[in-house]
Legacy VTK file of the C-alpha trace (Angstrom):
# vtk DataFile Version 3.0
C-alpha trace
ASCII
DATASET POLYDATA
POINTS 308 float
43.270 -88.702 157.545
43.702 -90.080 154.024
43.668 -86.644 152.416
47.435 -85.985 152.706
48.196 -89.501 151.451
46.024 -89.001 148.369
47.537 -85.599 147.693
51.012 -87.110 147.873
49.877 -89.774 145.394
48.730 -87.014 143.049
52.428 -86.169 142.534
53.564 -89.781 142.103
54.313 -90.941 138.569
53.987 -94.569 139.695
50.510 -93.999 141.150
49.532 -92.057 138.042
50.427 -95.068 135.885
48.642 -97.563 138.150
45.414 -95.577 138.469
45.346 -94.529 134.817
45.713 -98.166 133.757
42.890 -99.476 135.969
39.966 -100.542 133.747
37.361 -98.899 135.955
39.121 -95.544 136.288
37.634 -93.876 133.218
34.093 -94.702 134.333
34.721 -93.013 137.674
36.670 -90.067 136.229
33.727 -89.328 133.934
31.686 -88.434 137.018
33.932 -85.414 137.618
35.357 -84.728 134.142
32.622 -85.194 131.529
34.754 -84.910 128.392
38.199 -84.667 126.847
37.579 -82.168 124.039
35.658 -78.959 123.463
33.224 -80.869 121.254
32.590 -83.283 124.140
31.795 -80.457 126.513
29.497 -78.266 124.392
26.427 -80.497 125.010
27.160 -80.305 128.763
27.261 -76.503 128.590
23.980 -76.395 126.700
22.286 -78.807 129.108
23.378 -77.058 132.313
22.616 -73.547 131.120
19.181 -74.701 129.908
18.520 -75.769 133.512
19.240 -72.273 134.818
22.804 -72.981 135.919
25.981 -71.072 135.120
29.433 -72.561 134.552
33.109 -71.931 134.981
35.223 -74.026 132.618
38.613 -75.538 133.466
40.877 -77.176 130.888
42.678 -79.644 133.157
46.456 -79.977 133.227
49.165 -78.586 135.495
52.424 -80.450 134.925
53.897 -78.050 132.400
57.632 -78.523 131.755
58.258 -76.479 128.579
57.227 -73.081 127.183
55.670 -74.920 124.248
53.312 -76.797 126.577
52.366 -73.519 128.252
51.565 -72.006 124.855
49.468 -75.070 124.012
47.476 -74.560 127.235
46.848 -70.945 126.259
45.683 -72.067 122.822
43.333 -74.656 124.349
41.557 -71.888 126.249
41.413 -69.694 123.154
39.782 -72.587 121.266
37.253 -72.919 124.095
36.457 -69.206 123.832
35.847 -69.579 120.097
33.199 -72.208 120.872
31.664 -70.122 123.650
31.367 -67.189 121.267
29.132 -69.274 119.018
26.907 -70.199 121.989
26.378 -66.516 122.897
26.070 -67.215 126.629
28.130 -64.247 127.811
28.959 -64.205 131.522
26.856 -67.308 132.167
29.948 -69.305 131.184
33.292 -68.014 132.422
36.667 -69.754 132.667
38.980 -70.806 135.491
42.719 -71.072 134.857
45.664 -72.398 136.816
48.732 -70.302 136.151
50.911 -73.407 136.479
49.416 -74.439 133.129
50.645 -71.178 131.612
54.259 -71.722 132.664
54.356 -70.154 136.139
56.853 -72.726 137.481
59.272 -72.453 134.550
62.318 -70.140 134.466
60.955 -66.621 134.134
57.600 -68.156 134.950
55.862 -65.104 136.365
56.349 -63.106 133.183
55.645 -66.136 131.007
52.374 -66.931 132.795
51.238 -63.303 132.541
52.089 -63.194 128.841
50.146 -66.419 128.207
47.078 -65.658 130.303
46.585 -62.084 129.072
45.315 -63.055 125.587
42.881 -65.500 127.210
41.509 -62.748 129.446
41.307 -60.369 126.461
39.457 -62.927 124.342
37.065 -63.718 127.196
36.239 -60.032 127.640
35.580 -59.733 123.913
32.719 -62.261 124.139
31.262 -60.769 127.313
32.696 -63.123 129.908
35.697 -63.316 132.197
38.394 -65.449 133.795
39.073 -66.471 137.393
42.637 -67.294 138.475
42.616 -70.479 140.530
44.738 -70.695 143.684
47.357 -73.433 143.863
49.880 -74.260 146.587
50.990 -71.429 148.875
54.362 -70.918 147.156
52.589 -69.698 143.996
50.186 -67.211 145.550
52.245 -64.025 145.579
52.813 -64.448 141.857
49.127 -65.235 141.249
47.939 -62.179 143.174
50.433 -59.945 141.359
49.206 -61.233 137.980
45.615 -60.767 139.131
46.327 -57.155 140.091
48.027 -56.492 136.748
45.183 -57.990 134.715
42.550 -56.048 136.635
44.075 -52.778 135.442
42.596 -53.464 132.003
40.041 -56.164 132.873
38.652 -55.343 136.329
36.190 -58.250 136.202
39.063 -60.779 136.420
38.511 -62.962 139.474
40.770 -64.874 141.825
40.520 -67.667 144.394
41.487 -67.663 148.063
41.795 -70.716 150.320
40.377 -70.709 153.841
42.904 -73.157 155.290
45.856 -70.775 154.826
46.745 -68.473 157.720
47.306 -65.574 155.302
43.827 -65.678 153.798
41.995 -63.354 156.185
44.454 -60.586 155.322
44.170 -61.398 151.612
40.371 -61.250 151.873
40.426 -57.797 153.470
42.647 -56.531 150.680
40.561 -58.105 147.922
37.055 -57.281 149.201
36.957 -53.982 147.307
34.453 -52.596 144.831
34.465 -54.477 141.544
36.415 -57.492 142.802
35.323 -61.090 142.223
36.654 -63.543 144.811
35.961 -67.267 145.084
36.442 -68.740 148.556
37.278 -72.443 148.853
38.560 -74.554 151.733
41.770 -75.584 149.937
42.844 -78.783 148.218
46.655 -78.913 148.363
48.913 -80.546 150.927
50.185 -77.582 152.943
52.535 -77.634 155.973
51.339 -76.786 159.463
53.502 -73.644 159.377
51.190 -72.011 156.824
47.815 -73.763 157.042
45.226 -75.151 159.424
45.292 -78.946 159.468
42.039 -79.868 161.247
38.634 -79.759 159.590
36.972 -77.794 162.391
39.723 -75.151 162.225
39.326 -74.864 158.455
35.548 -74.563 158.724
35.826 -71.763 161.295
38.372 -69.961 159.130
36.053 -70.320 156.142
33.243 -68.554 158.001
35.547 -65.759 159.191
36.789 -65.105 155.665
33.309 -65.373 154.180
32.071 -62.709 156.596
34.869 -60.396 155.434
33.862 -60.910 151.792
30.144 -60.472 152.446
30.742 -57.283 154.426
33.048 -55.933 151.729
32.241 -54.208 148.451
33.216 -56.999 146.064
31.388 -59.997 144.629
31.816 -63.154 146.742
31.741 -66.591 145.114
31.089 -69.335 147.664
32.903 -72.494 146.635
31.532 -75.219 148.906
29.348 -78.321 148.920
28.923 -78.235 152.701
25.198 -77.715 153.550
26.085 -75.978 156.816
28.420 -73.500 155.131
25.874 -72.844 152.394
23.259 -72.006 155.028
25.737 -69.755 156.842
26.562 -68.009 153.555
22.882 -67.276 152.990
22.548 -65.837 156.484
25.683 -63.693 156.123
24.431 -62.401 152.777
21.128 -61.475 154.430
22.918 -59.720 157.286
25.043 -57.786 154.783
21.944 -56.710 152.839
23.040 -58.465 149.667
20.579 -59.253 146.891
20.689 -62.713 145.228
22.584 -61.315 142.231
25.312 -59.845 144.451
26.995 -63.165 145.233
26.932 -66.715 143.899
27.430 -70.323 144.875
29.888 -72.567 143.074
30.095 -76.357 143.172
31.958 -79.000 141.229
30.445 -80.888 138.341
29.500 -84.373 139.514
28.967 -83.481 143.174
25.526 -82.713 144.682
23.837 -82.095 141.348
20.406 -81.918 142.994
21.669 -79.112 145.214
22.813 -77.177 142.133
19.259 -77.252 140.818
17.678 -76.483 144.187
19.717 -73.338 144.714
19.079 -72.152 141.162
15.341 -72.786 141.574
15.368 -70.640 144.727
16.730 -67.732 142.705
20.402 -68.006 143.641
23.179 -67.726 141.106
24.633 -71.235 140.966
27.795 -71.840 138.948
29.096 -75.335 138.197
32.884 -75.770 138.027
33.236 -78.021 134.993
36.595 -79.469 133.982
37.515 -81.267 130.786
40.635 -82.509 129.016
42.987 -85.473 128.859
45.424 -84.532 131.650
42.898 -85.266 134.379
45.000 -87.064 137.005
45.926 -84.216 139.382
42.427 -82.746 139.310
40.837 -86.146 139.915
43.092 -86.985 142.865
42.299 -83.675 144.581
38.582 -84.420 144.251
39.205 -87.737 146.033
41.258 -86.045 148.750
38.707 -83.310 149.422
35.862 -85.520 150.497
35.761 -89.071 151.899
32.551 -89.781 149.966
34.403 -89.257 146.682
37.075 -91.747 147.710
34.450 -94.284 148.832
32.703 -93.885 145.472
35.976 -94.631 143.643
36.911 -97.609 145.818
33.413 -99.147 145.563
33.633 -98.865 141.793
37.068 -100.486 141.797
35.744 -103.410 143.833
32.465 -103.884 141.962
33.771 -103.392 138.420
37.491 -104.058 138.620
LINES 1 309
308 0 1 2 3 4 5 6 7 8 9 10 11 12 13 14 15 16 17 18 19 20 21 22 23 24 25 26 27 28 29 30 31 32 33 34 35 36 37 38 39 40 41 42 43 44 45 46 47 48 49 50 51 52 53 54 55 56 57 58 59 60 61 62 63 64 65 66 67 68 69 70 71 72 73 74 75 76 77 78 79 80 81 82 83 84 85 86 87 88 89 90 91 92 93 94 95 96 97 98 99 100 101 102 103 104 105 106 107 108 109 110 111 112 113 114 115 116 117 118 119 120 121 122 123 124 125 126 127 128 129 130 131 132 133 134 135 136 137 138 139 140 141 142 143 144 145 146 147 148 149 150 151 152 153 154 155 156 157 158 159 160 161 162 163 164 165 166 167 168 169 170 171 172 173 174 175 176 177 178 179 180 181 182 183 184 185 186 187 188 189 190 191 192 193 194 195 196 197 198 199 200 201 202 203 204 205 206 207 208 209 210 211 212 213 214 215 216 217 218 219 220 221 222 223 224 225 226 227 228 229 230 231 232 233 234 235 236 237 238 239 240 241 242 243 244 245 246 247 248 249 250 251 252 253 254 255 256 257 258 259 260 261 262 263 264 265 266 267 268 269 270 271 272 273 274 275 276 277 278 279 280 281 282 283 284 285 286 287 288 289 290 291 292 293 294 295 296 297 298 299 300 301 302 303 304 305 306 307
């Protein structure tokens, strides 16, 4: 019930100021966002990959208001790729990008976002890895899918994200579940109206399973973005039914959530990728993590009470 309230707060400048100023906030944010710079994050990359895990890296920040900020976001990813090149980890560390960071919402935003993200995708391919385009609110998706299709002409390994709570997603999944595609399925973490999205958890869970079955039965590479033990077990069963080998799909979970489960799945021979965000503009990302799961909110509130 609090999810929509928290998501509304994620767009409030007043709430941003209040939460950012709270003394305990940084300690809690560090659970989900383990660094602000590339230098901060390199030890995390080394540690997780040494444990048999894979990563997808997200430079946080979405509230882009000028073309110069969009170019700076592009350059931040290019700097990350320079560091990844030195680590020589190839596809074990990919990147996730939000096209809003690349100027998608600005005038001429579709063309601007494509122009900014293309050099990132090119640079990623040059070091043996790739990029996944994150899904944002439903008004941005047609543009995201069009950019995804354009990038795949030259870089077919480019991935994208679909969100189970949207009514449109089953049709999107059927279109995307083709040979060579890489598709991450998540429940969805934006406040969407009832006209376009399921509102109840049980409806979203059922939609997730329907879409996951489409992806598993298709010819692409499914990426299961979930921390839900029941959905993880269902994903394993659907993969078995579809005759998929362990390297023909992967699990993805957020840094800071269910770390023991990351290691368990990797130890069982599954590909397990940890979505790891870093940067200074953490507020929107952090608030969505609180909205997604009551346990995250309880963790934050307990910390505020005990340390505030």
